[in-house]
N, C-alpha and C positions, 0 to 999 in steps of 0.2 A: 044177553052181558055176559060174560064168566064174572062166575064166582070164586073164591077163594077163602081157606082159614088158616086165619096168623099165629102161629103157636113163637108163647118165647121163652126166654131160656133168661128166665127173672136173672135168677142166681146172677147173672153175667153184665145183667148189664150196666150201664156206669149214668144212663138217666140223661147222654146228651141231648135228646130229642131232636137228631136231626129224622127218625122218622115221623114223628108227630108231622116237621115239618112238610116232610116231601110226597105225604102220603092224600094225592089228586080227592079221595072222593072225605077229607077232614075229619073222616071216623075215629081218626089213631090218637091218645090223651095222656099226659104225665099224669097222671094219680097222687097229689099231694095225701091224701090219708094211707096211703102202703106204700112201705118199704123193702130192700130188699136186705138179705144176710149182712153188707155193706151197710149196709141206708142210703141206698140211690131207693129214690124214685121208682115203681115202675113203672112203666106203658104199659095201659091199654089198652080198651077196642069197645071205642063208647055202642055205634050200631054195625057189631059184628055182619051180620046180613045185605050188608051194603059193600064188602067186601068184592072185588075185581080182581082178583089175583093177581096187580098190575107186580107186586113185590118189588114198588121202587121203594115202601119199610125194608128190604132184606137186602138191592140194592148199599140203603143209606149208612146203613148199619156198620159204625168204624171195628163194634170188636162181633160182628158175626151172631149175635145170639133172636136174630130171628124169619122161617121159614113157613115159605109161605107152600100150602102148598093150592090149586088150581077144581074143586070138583065140576066132574063133568055132567 
C-alpha cells in the first residue's frame, strides 16, 4: 500500500475539520492546544506512518491548505 506525507499551511487553516472527518485512516485531529496566527486550532497527524496518500483531506479542504505527497 502506498505511503503519503501530508503538509499543512497552518497559518491559512480555518479549523473547519473537514479533513479530519474524511480521513479514511482516522489519523488527523484538531489540535486543541495549538492555534495559528488567526486563532484557529490547527490540524495535526497523529500517526504519520499510517498515511496512505489518498489525498481525501486535500480534496475536502475548502481553503486548499493541504498538500499530500505519495512516497514510492
